[in-house]
C-alpha positions in Angstrom: -22.9 -76.4 -62.2 -25.1 -78.8 -60.4 -26.3 -78.2 -56.9 -24.3 -81.3 -55.7 -21.0 -80.1 -57.3 -21.7 -76.5 -56.0 -22.2 -77.8 -52.5 -19.0 -80.0 -52.6 -16.8 -77.2 -53.9 -15.9 -75.5 -50.6 -14.9 -78.9 -49.2 -12.8 -79.7 -52.2 -11.1 -76.3 -52.1 -10.3 -76.8 -48.4 -8.9 -80.2 -49.1 -6.7 -78.8 -51.9 -5.4 -76.0 -49.8 -4.7 -78.4 -47.0 -2.8 -80.7 -49.4 -0.8 -77.8 -50.7 0.2 -76.7 -47.2 1.2 -80.2 -46.4 3.3 -80.5 -49.5 5.0 -77.1 -48.7 5.8 -78.3 -45.2 7.1 -81.7 -46.3 10.9 -80.9 -46.6 11.3 -79.7 -43.0 9.0 -82.4 -41.6 11.0 -85.1 -43.5 14.3 -83.6 -42.3 13.1 -83.5 -38.7 11.9 -87.1 -38.9 15.2 -88.2 -40.4 17.1 -86.4 -37.7 15.0 -88.1 -35.0 15.8 -91.5 -36.5 19.5 -90.8 -36.6 19.5 -89.7 -33.0 17.6 -92.8 -31.9 20.1 -94.9 -33.9 23.0 -93.1 -32.3 21.8 -93.8 -28.7 20.8 -97.4 -29.5 24.3 -98.2 -30.9 26.5 -100.5 -28.8 28.7 -98.2 -26.8 26.6 -95.2 -27.8 25.9 -92.1 -25.6 23.3 -92.4 -22.9 21.6 -89.3 -24.4 21.7 -86.7 -27.2 19.9 -83.4 -27.7 19.7 -81.3 -30.8 18.3 -77.8 -31.0 17.3 -76.9 -34.6 16.1 -73.3 -35.3 14.7 -72.1 -38.6 14.0 -68.4 -38.3 11.9 -68.0 -35.1 10.9 -71.6 -35.0 12.8 -73.7 -32.5 12.6 -77.5 -32.5 14.2 -79.5 -29.7 15.0 -83.2 -30.4 15.9 -85.2 -27.3 16.6 -88.9 -27.1 17.9 -91.1 -24.3 19.0 -90.0 -20.8 20.7 -86.8 -19.6 21.0 -88.7 -16.3 21.0 -92.5 -16.3 20.0 -92.6 -12.6 16.9 -90.5 -12.9 16.3 -91.5 -16.5 15.4 -87.9 -17.4 15.9 -86.8 -21.0 18.5 -84.2 -21.9 16.7 -80.8 -21.7 17.5 -77.6 -23.6 17.9 -75.6 -20.4 20.3 -78.1 -18.7 23.9 -77.1 -18.3 26.8 -79.0 -19.9 30.5 -78.6 -20.6 30.8 -77.1 -24.1 34.4 -78.3 -24.6 36.3 -76.7 -27.5 33.2 -74.8 -28.8 34.4 -72.5 -26.1 37.2 -71.4 -28.5 34.5 -69.6 -30.5 33.8 -67.6 -27.4 37.4 -66.5 -27.2 37.2 -65.6 -30.9 34.0 -63.6 -30.2 35.7 -61.6 -27.4 38.9 -61.0 -29.4 37.2 -60.0 -32.6 34.9 -57.7 -30.7 38.0 -55.9 -29.4 39.4 -55.8 -33.0 36.2 -54.2 -34.2 36.6 -51.6 -31.4 40.2 -51.0 -32.3 41.4 -52.2 -28.9 43.2 -55.2 -30.5 44.5 -55.8 -34.0 44.8 -59.1 -35.9 48.4 -58.2 -36.4 49.1 -57.8 -32.7 51.9 -60.2 -31.6 52.5 -62.3 -28.5 55.6 -60.2 -27.8 53.5 -57.0 -28.0 50.6 -58.1 -25.9 51.9 -60.9 -23.6 55.6 -60.3 -23.3 55.8 -62.7 -20.3 55.4 -65.7 -22.7 58.5 -67.2 -24.3 60.4 -64.9 -26.6 60.6 -67.7 -29.2 56.9 -67.3 -29.7 57.0 -63.5 -29.9 56.3 -63.0 -33.6 53.0 -65.0 -33.6 50.0 -62.9 -34.3 46.5 -62.9 -33.0 45.3 -63.9 -36.4 47.6 -66.9 -36.5 46.4 -68.0 -33.0 42.7 -67.7 -34.1 43.2 -69.8 -37.2 45.6 -72.3 -35.7 48.6 -71.5 -37.9 50.7 -70.2 -34.9 53.0 -73.1 -34.5 52.7 -72.8 -30.7 52.9 -76.4 -29.3 49.8 -77.9 -27.7 50.2 -77.8 -23.9 47.7 -80.7 -23.5 50.0 -83.0 -25.3 52.9 -82.3 -23.0 53.8 -85.2 -20.6 54.4 -82.9 -17.7 50.9 -81.4 -18.2 49.3 -84.8 -18.2 51.1 -85.8 -15.0 50.1 -82.6 -13.3 46.5 -83.0 -14.3 46.4 -86.6 -13.1 47.9 -85.6 -9.8 45.3 -82.8 -9.3 42.3 -83.1 -11.6 40.0 -80.9 -9.6 42.4 -78.1 -8.8 44.1 -76.4 -11.7 46.9 -73.8 -11.8 46.1 -70.1 -12.6 45.4 -69.5 -16.3 48.6 -67.6 -16.6 50.6 -70.7 -15.8 48.9 -73.2 -18.1 51.5 -72.7 -20.7 54.4 -73.1 -18.3 54.4 -76.8 -19.2 55.7 -75.9 -22.8 57.6 -72.7 -22.0 60.9 -74.4 -23.0 59.6 -75.7 -26.3 60.2 -74.0 -29.6 57.5 -73.4 -32.2 56.4 -76.5 -34.0 56.6 -74.7 -37.4 57.1 -71.2 -38.8 54.1 -69.1 -38.0 51.6 -68.9 -40.8 53.2 -71.7 -42.8 50.6 -74.5 -42.1 47.5 -75.4 -40.2 47.7 -77.4 -37.0 45.0 -77.3 -34.3 46.4 -76.4 -30.9 44.7 -75.9 -27.6 47.4 -73.5 -26.6 46.3 -71.0 -29.2 43.2 -70.0 -27.4 44.9 -69.8 -24.1 47.1 -67.2 -25.6 44.0 -65.4 -27.0 42.5 -65.3 -23.6 45.7 -63.8 -22.2 45.7 -61.2 -25.0 42.1 -60.3 -24.1 43.0 -59.9 -20.5 46.0 -57.7 -21.4 44.0 -55.5 -23.8 41.1 -54.9 -21.4 42.8 -54.9 -18.0 40.1 -57.4 -16.8 40.0 -61.1 -16.2 39.0 -63.1 -19.2 35.8 -64.1 -17.5 34.9 -60.5 -16.9 35.7 -59.7 -20.5 33.4 -62.5 -21.7 30.6 -61.2 -19.5 30.9 -57.7 -21.0 31.7 -58.5 -24.6 29.7 -61.7 -25.2 27.3 -63.0 -22.5 25.6 -59.6 -21.7 25.1 -58.4 -25.3 23.7 -61.8 -26.4 21.6 -62.4 -23.3 23.5 -65.6 -22.4 22.2 -65.9 -18.8 23.1 -69.5 -18.4 26.7 -69.4 -19.7 29.8 -69.1 -17.5 33.4 -69.9 -17.1 33.8 -71.8 -13.8 37.1 -72.5 -12.1 36.4 -75.8 -10.3 34.8 -79.1 -11.3 31.2 -78.4 -10.2 28.5 -77.9 -12.7 25.4 -75.6 -12.2 22.2 -77.5 -11.6 20.4 -78.9 -13.4 23.0 -80.4 -15.8 23.3 -83.1 -18.4 25.5 -85.7 -16.9 28.6 -86.6 -18.9 29.7 -90.3 -19.1 32.6 -92.5 -20.0 32.2 -96.1 -21.1 34.5 -98.8 -22.3 33.0 -100.9 -25.1 29.4 -101.9 -24.2 30.1 -101.4 -20.5 27.9 -99.4 -18.1 28.3 -95.6 -18.3 30.5 -94.1 -15.6 29.6 -90.5 -14.6 32.5 -88.2 -15.2 30.6 -84.9 -15.2 32.6 -83.3 -12.4 35.9 -85.2 -12.4 38.0 -82.2 -13.6 38.3 -78.5 -13.0 37.2 -76.3 -15.8 40.3 -74.1 -15.3 42.5 -76.9 -16.8 40.9 -75.9 -20.1 40.1 -72.2 -19.4 39.8 -70.2 -22.7 40.4 -73.4 -24.7 37.4 -75.3 -23.4 36.3 -74.5 -19.9 32.9 -72.8 -20.5 29.7 -74.2 -19.3 26.4 -73.5 -21.1 23.1 -74.9 -22.1 21.8 -76.1 -25.5 19.6 -73.1 -25.8 22.3 -70.6 -24.9 24.8 -72.3 -27.2 22.2 -72.0 -30.1 21.7 -68.3 -29.3 25.4 -67.7 -29.3 26.2 -69.4 -32.6 23.5 -67.5 -34.4 24.9 -64.2 -33.3 28.5 -65.2 -33.7 28.2 -66.4 -37.3 26.1 -63.4 -38.4 28.8 -61.0 -37.1 26.5 -59.4 -34.6 29.3 -58.8 -32.2 31.8 -57.3 -34.6 30.3 -56.3 -37.9 31.0 -57.1 -41.6 34.6 -55.7 -41.9 35.9 -58.0 -39.2 33.7 -60.8 -40.4 35.4 -60.7 -43.8 38.7 -61.2 -42.1 37.3 -64.1 -40.0 36.1 -65.9 -43.1 39.4 -66.2 -44.9 39.3 -70.0 -44.7 42.0 -72.6 -44.9 40.5 -75.5 -46.8 41.0 -78.8 -45.1 41.6 -77.2 -41.7 39.5 -79.5 -39.6 37.8 -78.7 -36.3 38.5 -81.1 -33.4 36.7 -83.4 -33.6 35.8 -83.2 -37.3 32.5 -81.7 -38.1 30.1 -82.8 -40.9 31.0 -82.4 -44.6 34.2 -80.7 -45.8 35.9 -78.7 -43.0 37.8 -75.4 -43.5 39.3 -73.2 -40.8 38.8 -69.5 -40.3 39.3 -67.3 -37.3 37.9 -69.3 -34.3 35.3 -70.5 -36.8 35.0 -73.5 -39.2 33.1 -73.8 -42.4 31.2 -77.1 -43.0 30.2 -77.7 -46.6 27.6 -80.4 -46.6 25.2 -81.9 -49.2 22.4 -79.8 -47.7 24.3 -76.6 -47.8 27.1 -74.7 -46.0 27.1 -73.7 -42.3 29.7 -72.2 -40.0 30.5 -73.1 -36.4 32.7 -75.2 -34.2 33.0 -78.6 -32.5 34.5 -79.8 -29.3 35.0 -82.8 -27.0 36.0 -83.3 -23.4 35.4 -85.7 -20.6 31.8 -86.8 -20.9 30.7 -84.5 -23.7 31.0 -84.0 -27.5 29.6 -80.8 -29.0 28.7 -79.4 -32.4 27.2 -76.0 -33.2 26.6 -74.2 -36.5 24.6 -71.6 -38.3 23.8 -70.4 -41.8 25.8 -67.4 -43.0 23.2 -64.9 -41.9 22.5 -66.7 -38.6 18.8 -67.3 -39.3 19.2 -71.1 -39.4 21.1 -72.9 -36.7 21.7 -76.2 -34.9 23.5 -77.6 -31.9 24.0 -81.3 -31.2 25.3 -82.5 -27.8 26.0 -86.0 -26.6 27.0 -86.9 -23.1 30.0 -89.1 -24.1 33.4 -88.1 -25.5 34.0 -89.3 -29.0 36.3 -88.3 -31.8 37.5 -89.4 -35.2 40.6 -91.0 -33.6 38.4 -93.6 -31.9 38.4 -97.2 -33.2 36.1 -100.1 -32.8 32.7 -99.5 -31.2 33.7 -96.0 -30.2 34.8 -95.2 -33.8 31.4 -96.5 -35.1 29.7 -94.2 -32.6 31.6 -91.2 -33.9 30.6 -92.1 -37.5 26.9 -92.3 -36.3 27.3 -88.9 -34.5 28.7 -87.2 -37.6 25.8 -88.5 -39.6 23.4 -87.1 -37.0 25.2 -83.8 -37.2 24.8 -83.8 -41.0 21.1 -84.5 -40.7 20.7 -81.8 -38.1 22.3 -79.3 -40.6 19.8 -80.6 -43.2 16.9 -80.0 -40.8 18.1 -76.5 -40.0 18.4 -75.6 -43.7 15.2 -77.3 -44.8 12.3 -75.3 -46.3 9.1 -74.7 -44.5 7.4 -77.1 -42.0 
């Protein structure tokens, strides 16, 4: 070996090792870059959300992707510790509380409405906790009732007590025979919340604190009653077409949604929750097995990425990059997605400050399609190898 080659060898070896490390990191880096482009495209779309934030965690590594504005007035980006309405992803919290009680033997998946909440209509009496959690109950959706809509419009910032939210549909029969089909209903998780209260002798909020928030260290998560959001918060907006965004962050009381969608959290807390919830940390493998008896085609609301299937307060999303488990949600000013790998070691949350769903058409519909693509790429980033 010549002196020149011998002298160059350490440099060559360092270069090769560096190249190998770069190659190993490539999948995650590419996935992160693709996600960033999708988020930028989403915000730049006509009628798109003012801002979007995605939290991607691979093992102990947390990546925060933030584009646009969490507040159009101050032009601050959405931040991972800012509060926001988590919409129907709150249904997973009701699942977490109920399934924790099932694991403790305080509740059973076979418990019925008549057994646990006899004050509710007798016609619903045979519906079980399991059917409520997987949306096969047949209990009509109170949010689709005309009297509910009128009551909400008359008093958006002051809601009735949770025990009376279902009064609007008390005279309605079941939509179908319990267990015979899947149909997403906001009423289901209201009943779950009432069952949790009945079983524990505590308010639902107190039960959440004891069963979910405290064990998982969710210090920035709460179930408020009124319309106010804790500061700082990501502002939620409404917009027609390409029009200027209208701030709707605090136009409605959280109690109108209660156990079905009233929780307020942050992107970081939401990420921490979904990792623990999917891994079964709150209730163990036996209950988790029951939770994961999925109904193929049972879609979350709004639809999540890939092929959706419904379990107990949990949805399975089968995507081209792999399978994750989680929940979606939308409410005034916000659309949410959270998911994790089966063991909870890979996770993602995607939050936009605009309400969008698969039922939208025109510009709004195109925004939802772009959002769903961003959610898919966020899943791909979470499941990607290395960095």
